[in-house]
C-alpha positions in Angstrom: -11.3 -1.5 19.0 -7.6 -2.3 18.9 -5.2 -0.6 16.6 -4.7 -3.9 14.8 -8.4 -4.4 14.3 -8.8 -0.8 13.0 -6.0 -1.4 10.4 -7.4 -4.8 9.4 -10.8 -3.2 8.9 -9.2 -0.7 6.5 -8.3 -3.7 4.3 -11.9 -5.0 4.4 -14.2 -2.0 4.3 -15.2 0.4 1.5 -13.7 1.1 -1.0 -11.6 -2.1 -1.0 -14.1 -4.0 -3.1 -13.6 -1.4 -5.8 -9.8 -1.9 -5.9 -9.1 -4.8 -8.2 -6.2 -4.9 -10.6 -3.1 -6.8 -11.7 0.3 -5.6 -12.8 2.1 -8.5 -14.5 1.7 -11.3 -12.0 0.9 -9.2 -9.0 -2.8 -9.0 -8.0 -4.3 -6.4 -5.7 -7.9 -7.0 -4.7 -10.1 -7.7 -1.7 -9.1 -11.4 -1.5 -5.4 -10.5 -1.6 -5.8 -7.8 1.0 -7.8 -10.1 3.2 -4.6 -12.2 3.5 -2.8 -9.2 4.9 -5.7 -8.5 7.3 -5.4 -12.0 8.6 -1.7 -11.7 9.0 -2.3 -8.6 11.1 -4.8 -10.4 13.2 -2.4 -13.3 13.8 0.2 -10.8 14.6 2.5 -12.1 11.8 2.5 -8.4 10.7 2.8 -6.1 13.6 1.0 -2.8 13.8 2.4 -0.1 16.0 2.4 3.7 16.4 5.7 5.5 16.1 7.7 7.5 13.7 6.6 6.9 10.2 8.8 9.6 8.7 8.1 13.4 8.5 5.5 13.2 5.7 4.1 9.7 6.0 1.0 8.6 7.8 2.2 5.0 7.7 5.3 3.0 6.9 6.0 -0.7 6.3 9.2 -2.5 7.3 9.8 -6.0 5.9 11.3 -8.4 8.4 11.6 -11.3 5.9 15.4 -11.3 6.2 15.6 -10.0 9.8 17.8 -11.9 12.2 15.9 -13.2 15.2 17.0 -13.0 18.8 16.8 -16.4 20.6 13.2 -17.2 21.3 11.8 -14.4 19.2 8.8 -15.1 17.0 9.5 -15.0 13.2 7.4 -12.1 11.9 6.7 -11.0 8.3 6.9 -7.3 8.9 5.6 -4.2 10.7 3.3 -1.4 9.8 4.0 1.8 11.7 1.3 4.5 12.0 2.3 8.0 12.8 -0.5 8.1 15.3 -3.7 6.1 16.1 -5.7 8.8 14.3 -4.3 7.8 10.9 -7.2 5.3 10.6 -9.7 8.2 10.9 -9.1 10.1 7.7 -9.5 8.9 4.1 -5.9 10.0 3.2 -4.6 8.1 6.3 -6.5 5.0 5.4 -5.1 5.3 1.8 -1.6 5.4 3.3 -2.4 2.3 5.4 -3.7 0.6 2.2 -0.4 1.6 0.4 1.8 0.1 3.1 -0.4 -3.0 3.3 0.3 -3.6 -0.4 4.0 -3.7 0.5 3.1 -6.2 3.3 1.2 -8.2 0.7 4.4 -8.8 -1.2 5.9 -10.4 1.9 2.7 -12.2 2.9 2.5 -13.8 -0.5 6.3 -14.1 -0.9 6.3 -12.1 -4.2 9.7 -11.1 -5.5 9.5 -7.6 -7.1 11.9 -4.7 -7.5 11.6 -1.8 -5.1 10.4 0.5 -7.8 7.8 -2.0 -9.1 6.7 -2.6 -5.5 6.1 1.2 -5.2 4.3 1.3 -8.6 1.8 -1.3 -7.3 1.4 0.4 -3.9 0.9 3.9 -5.4 -1.7 2.5 -7.9 -3.6 1.0 -5.0 -3.2 4.1 -2.9 -4.4 6.4 -5.7 -7.4 4.1 -6.4 -8.3 4.3 -2.7 -8.1 8.1 -2.8 -10.2 8.4 -5.9 -12.8 6.0 -4.7 -13.2 7.9 -1.4 -13.0 11.3 -3.2 -10.1 12.2 -0.9 -7.6 14.8 -1.9 -3.9 14.6 -1.5 -1.4 17.4 -1.2 2.4 17.5 -1.4 5.4 18.9 -3.2 5.9 18.8 -6.9 7.7 15.4 -6.8 5.0 13.8 -4.6 2.3 15.2 -6.8 4.0 13.9 -10.0 3.8 10.4 -8.5 0.1 10.7 -7.7 -0.7 12.4 -11.0 1.0 9.6 -12.9 -1.0 7.0 -10.9 -4.3 8.9 -11.4 -3.6 9.1 -15.2 -3.1 5.3 -15.4 -6.3 4.7 -13.4 -8.3 7.0 -15.6 -6.8 5.7 -18.9 -7.7 2.1 -18.0 -11.0 2.9 -16.2 -9.6 1.0 -13.2 -12.4 2.1 -10.8 -15.2 0.9 -13.0 -13.7 -2.3 -14.4 -12.6 -5.1 -12.0 -9.4 -7.0 -12.5 -7.8 -4.6 -15.0 -4.5 -6.3 -16.2 -1.6 -3.9 -16.7 1.9 -4.6 -17.9 4.9 -3.0 -16.3 5.3 -1.0 -19.5 1.8 0.5 -18.9 3.3 1.9 -15.7 6.5 3.5 -17.1 5.3 7.0 -16.4 4.5 6.2 -12.7 7.8 4.3 -12.3 9.7 7.3 -13.8 7.9 9.7 -11.3 8.8 7.4 -8.4 12.5 7.2 -9.5 12.6 11.0 -9.8 11.8 11.3 -6.0 14.9 11.2 -3.8 13.2 8.9 -1.4 13.2 6.2 -4.1 16.5 6.9 -5.8 
C-alpha cells in the first residue's frame, strides 16, 4: 500500500465515524474528511516523508498562496510524515488526522484564524486519541492543550453525540492553552 493510500485510509477507518462536530461554521466529520482523502488520492494534497519537526509525527503546509514554477501543478498543500511508520500507531494516526483537519480548511477554502484552525484540529486530534484509547505525552504546555481539548470533549459528550455544535467561546480554554505555547505565539 502506498503512503498516500495509508494516509487516506486514516481518514476513512475507525474511529473517524465517531468524530463529528462543528465549531461555528466549520464541520469536522467523516464526509468532510473524505474530501481530504480524495484530494490526497488525486495528489492535490501531497503526502511525503521528511522532517515534520522535532516533536511532531506529521505536519501540514498550505500551498494555497504558493507561487508556481512554470509548468508546475497547482497543489492545495502537503502533509509531511516524520516516517512511514507514523501510520502504524494510534498517536501517529491522530497526528495525521490533526494535520488533515488543517488540509480540510484549504480543501474547503475555509477562512479561519491560525488559532481557531488549531482549536479545530486539536479537538479532532483529541477525539481520535480518546476514541482509540491512545495516550499522549508531552511537556506541560503540550499537555495543557490536550487537557483543555479533552475537557471540552467530555463536557459536551462529543464522542457519544454526533454533530455537537460548539461556539468559539466554548473553546476559549483550548485557544488560551494554544496561545500559551510558543509554537503558536
